[in-house]
C-alpha positions as CSV (number, residue, x, y, z in Angstrom):
1,M,-21.4,8.0,13.2
2,P,-18.3,5.9,13.9
3,G,-15.3,7.7,15.2
4,V,-11.8,7.9,13.9
5,A,-10.6,5.0,15.9
6,S,-13.3,2.7,14.8
7,L,-12.3,3.5,11.1
8,L,-8.6,3.0,11.7
9,Y,-9.1,-0.1,13.7
10,P,-12.2,-2.0,12.7
11,A,-13.7,-4.5,15.1
12,P,-12.7,-8.1,14.3
13,V,-15.0,-10.3,12.5
14,G,-17.5,-12.2,14.6
15,A,-20.4,-14.5,14.2
16,D,-23.0,-11.8,13.1
17,H,-20.6,-11.2,10.2
18,F,-20.8,-14.9,9.2
19,R,-24.5,-15.2,9.6
20,C,-24.9,-12.1,7.2
21,V,-22.7,-13.7,4.6
22,G,-24.4,-17.0,5.1
23,S,-27.9,-15.4,4.3
24,I,-26.5,-13.6,1.3
25,L,-25.1,-16.9,-0.2
26,K,-28.6,-18.5,0.5
27,R,-30.5,-15.8,-1.4
28,R,-27.9,-16.1,-4.2
29,L,-28.4,-19.9,-4.4
30,A,-32.1,-19.5,-4.5
31,L,-31.9,-16.9,-7.3
32,Q,-29.7,-19.3,-9.4
33,N,-32.3,-22.4,-9.0
34,A,-35.2,-19.9,-10.1
35,P,-36.4,-21.1,-13.6
36,F,-36.2,-17.5,-14.9
37,F,-32.7,-17.2,-14.1
38,K,-31.7,-20.5,-15.6
39,R,-33.5,-19.5,-18.8
40,R,-31.7,-16.2,-18.9
41,V,-28.2,-17.7,-18.4
42,C,-29.1,-20.3,-21.1
43,W,-30.1,-17.6,-23.5
44,L,-26.9,-15.5,-22.9
45,R,-24.7,-18.6,-23.5
46,T,-26.6,-19.5,-26.6
47,R,-26.2,-15.8,-27.9
48,G,-22.5,-15.8,-27.1
49,R,-22.1,-19.0,-29.2
50,R,-24.3,-17.6,-32.0
51,Y,-22.9,-14.0,-32.3
52,G,-19.6,-13.8,-30.4
53,E,-17.7,-17.0,-31.6
54,S,-18.9,-16.6,-35.2
55,E,-17.8,-12.8,-35.2
56,V,-14.3,-13.6,-33.9
57,R,-14.0,-16.4,-36.7
58,D,-15.2,-13.8,-39.4
59,V,-13.0,-11.1,-38.2
60,S,-9.8,-13.3,-38.1
61,T,-10.6,-14.6,-41.7
62,K,-11.0,-11.0,-42.9
63,E,-7.7,-9.9,-41.2
64,R,-5.8,-12.7,-42.9
65,R,-5.0,-11.3,-46.4
66,T,-3.7,-13.3,-49.1
67,T,-0.6,-11.7,-50.9
68,T,-1.3,-11.7,-54.7
69,L,1.7,-12.5,-57.1
70,F,2.2,-12.0,-60.8
71,L,5.0,-14.2,-62.5
72,A,6.8,-13.3,-65.6
73,D,9.3,-15.5,-67.4
74,D,9.8,-16.7,-70.9
75,D,10.6,-20.2,-69.8
76,E,7.2,-22.0,-69.2
77,S,8.8,-24.6,-66.9
78,V,9.8,-21.8,-64.6
79,R,6.2,-20.4,-64.4
80,R,4.8,-23.7,-64.0
81,T,7.1,-24.6,-61.0
82,L,6.6,-21.4,-59.4
83,E,2.7,-21.7,-59.8
84,H,2.8,-25.3,-58.3
85,F,5.1,-24.0,-55.4
86,F,2.7,-21.1,-54.4
87,A,-0.4,-23.2,-54.9
88,R,0.8,-25.0,-51.8
89,C,1.1,-21.8,-49.9
90,P,-2.2,-20.6,-48.3
91,D,-1.1,-17.1,-48.0
92,Y,0.0,-16.4,-51.5
93,Q,-2.0,-16.6,-54.7
94,V,-0.7,-16.3,-58.3
95,V,-3.1,-14.1,-60.1
96,G,-1.5,-13.8,-63.5
97,T,1.4,-14.8,-65.6
98,A,3.4,-13.7,-68.7
99,S,6.0,-14.7,-71.0
100,D,7.6,-11.2,-71.9
101,G,8.1,-8.0,-70.3
102,A,5.5,-6.1,-72.1
103,A,2.6,-8.6,-71.4
104,A,4.0,-8.4,-67.7
105,V,3.4,-4.6,-67.5
106,E,-0.1,-5.0,-69.0
107,G,-0.9,-7.9,-66.7
108,C,0.3,-5.9,-63.7
109,K,-1.6,-2.8,-64.8
110,R,-4.9,-4.9,-64.9
111,L,-4.5,-7.0,-61.9
112,R,-2.5,-4.8,-59.6
113,P,-0.7,-7.6,-57.8
114,D,1.1,-7.0,-54.3
115,A,4.4,-8.3,-55.9
116,A,5.6,-9.2,-59.4
117,L,8.5,-11.7,-59.9
118,L,10.2,-10.9,-63.2
119,D,12.8,-12.5,-65.1
120,I,15.8,-10.3,-66.0
121,Q,16.2,-11.7,-69.4
122,M,12.8,-11.6,-71.4
123,P,11.8,-10.8,-75.1
124,V,10.0,-7.6,-76.2
125,L,10.9,-5.7,-73.0
126,S,13.5,-6.8,-70.5
127,G,12.7,-7.5,-66.8
128,T,14.6,-4.5,-65.7
129,G,12.6,-2.2,-68.1
130,A,9.2,-3.8,-67.1
131,A,10.3,-3.4,-63.4
132,R,10.9,0.3,-63.9
133,L,7.5,0.8,-65.6
134,I,5.5,-1.3,-63.1
135,L,7.1,0.5,-60.0
136,E,6.8,4.0,-61.6
137,E,3.2,3.6,-62.4
138,G,2.4,2.0,-59.2
139,Y,1.1,-1.3,-60.8
140,A,2.7,-3.1,-58.1
141,K,4.5,-2.1,-55.0
142,C,7.2,-4.8,-54.8
143,V,9.3,-6.2,-57.6
144,V,11.4,-9.4,-57.3
145,M,13.8,-10.3,-60.0
146,L,14.5,-13.7,-61.4
147,T,17.8,-14.4,-62.7
148,A,20.1,-17.4,-63.7
149,F,23.2,-15.2,-62.8
150,S,24.2,-14.4,-59.4
151,D,27.2,-12.0,-60.4
152,R,27.5,-8.5,-59.3
153,D,26.3,-6.9,-62.4
154,S,23.2,-8.9,-62.8
155,V,22.4,-8.2,-59.1
156,Q,23.1,-4.5,-59.6
157,E,21.1,-4.2,-62.7
158,A,18.0,-5.7,-60.8
159,L,18.6,-3.2,-57.9
160,D,19.0,-0.4,-60.2
161,A,15.6,-1.3,-61.8
162,G,14.0,-0.6,-58.5
163,A,13.7,-4.3,-57.4
164,F,13.7,-5.2,-53.7
165,G,15.5,-8.5,-54.1
166,Y,16.1,-11.3,-56.3
167,L,15.9,-15.1,-56.7
168,T,18.5,-17.2,-58.4
169,K,17.6,-20.0,-60.7
170,P,17.4,-23.0,-60.2
171,F,15.3,-22.2,-57.3
172,E,15.8,-23.5,-53.8
173,P,12.3,-24.2,-52.3
174,D,13.5,-23.4,-48.7
175,K,14.7,-20.0,-49.7
176,I,11.8,-18.6,-51.8
177,L,9.3,-17.6,-49.1
178,P,12.0,-16.2,-46.7
179,T,13.4,-14.1,-49.7
180,L,9.8,-13.0,-50.9
181,E,8.9,-12.2,-47.2
182,V,12.2,-9.8,-46.7
183,C,11.4,-8.1,-50.1
184,L,7.7,-7.5,-49.2
185,Y,8.9,-6.2,-45.8
186,R,11.4,-3.8,-47.5
187,S,8.7,-2.5,-49.8
188,R,6.4,-1.8,-47.0
189,E,9.1,0.2,-45.2
190,Y,10.1,1.9,-48.3
191,H,6.6,3.0,-49.3
192,L,5.9,4.1,-45.7
193,L,9.1,6.2,-45.5
194,R,7.9,7.7,-49.0
195,K,4.5,8.6,-47.6
196,E,6.2,10.3,-44.6
197,Q,8.5,12.1,-46.7
198,R,5.5,13.5,-48.9
199,N,3.7,14.5,-45.7
200,L,6.8,16.3,-44.4
201,D,7.2,18.1,-47.7
202,R,3.7,19.1,-47.8
203,R,3.9,20.5,-44.2
204,L,7.3,22.3,-44.9
205,G,5.5,24.0,-48.0
206,E,2.6,25.0,-46.0
207,R,4.9,26.4,-43.2
208,E,6.9,28.5,-45.8
209,T,3.3,29.8,-47.1
210,V,2.2,30.7,-43.7
211,D,5.5,32.5,-43.1
212,R,5.3,34.4,-46.3
213,A,1.9,35.5,-45.5
214,K,2.7,36.6,-41.9
215,L,5.7,38.7,-43.4
216,L,3.2,40.3,-45.7
217,L,0.8,41.1,-43.1
218,M,3.6,42.6,-40.8
219,E,4.8,44.9,-43.9
220,S,1.3,46.0,-45.1
221,R,-0.7,46.4,-41.8
222,R,2.1,47.0,-39.5
223,M,1.4,43.8,-37.3
224,S,3.9,42.0,-35.1
225,E,4.6,38.4,-36.0
226,E,2.5,37.1,-33.1
227,E,-0.4,39.3,-34.4
228,A,-0.1,38.3,-37.9
229,Y,-0.2,34.6,-36.9
230,R,-3.2,35.0,-34.7
231,Y,-4.9,37.0,-37.6
232,I,-4.4,33.8,-39.9
233,R,-5.4,31.5,-37.2
234,E,-8.6,33.5,-36.5
235,L,-9.4,33.7,-40.0
236,S,-8.8,30.1,-40.5
237,R,-11.3,29.2,-37.7
238,R,-13.9,31.6,-39.1
239,K,-13.8,30.3,-42.6
240,N,-13.4,26.8,-41.6
241,L,-10.2,26.3,-43.8
242,S,-6.8,25.3,-43.2
243,M,-4.2,27.8,-42.3
244,A,-2.2,26.9,-45.4
245,K,-5.2,27.8,-47.7
246,V,-5.7,31.0,-45.8
247,A,-2.2,32.0,-46.0
248,R,-2.1,31.2,-49.8
249,Y,-5.2,33.5,-50.2
250,L,-3.5,36.3,-48.3
251,V,-0.3,36.0,-50.4
252,E,-2.4,36.3,-53.4
253,Q,-4.3,39.4,-52.1
254,L,-1.5,41.1,-50.7
255,G,0.6,40.9,-53.8
256,G,3.0,38.2,-52.8
257,T,4.2,35.3,-55.1
258,P,1.9,32.4,-54.0
């Protein structure tokens, strides 16, 4: 067994070491020249090309999602201009058009686009009214208003309807996509915040229910707060239910208001 000194201060590399390394390299070269080894490497490379690269291409194609749009304007030339513009954009697809607000609501209800581009002034139902219905019902997550007026009242009317932005007619081609991208980003952020708020509200309600159940247990069974909490947690584990459901059951059983 080597001593401590030999471990801390190994001997210098000599000729024996190089002869050992040389023999290992010779055996490795001989193995690589063997027919079986060559066939194995060829098979692995073919398998990599057949499966690995094609899978990467498929995944990248699936991850690249097209943004669907719905266009509504009572002016046919405006609809045609926007359709031709987005036809040259590979990441966007116009799935439907309408010439009035009511048809826009029905079209978005049926097609569920990612974004709806609505003119403010439309017959049957105005663009602002259509925007409110589309957003309230969740037919589209993003609404962008189209307006020929850039005054403050028109902009405020569009924002009050729930729109995430607006485009001013006549359109400037170099501003359409940046404006739409900003609106889509704002929409995603808004819906993400709403989801987080709903989760927080739900958790707060569950916490209040658990606290109510703990108070009733402390009053009816003379438990401490820690004992009541452990009781609810243990019952939740045994019944395989959430603590909120167990707490609601206890509140109902102990005569509290659920």
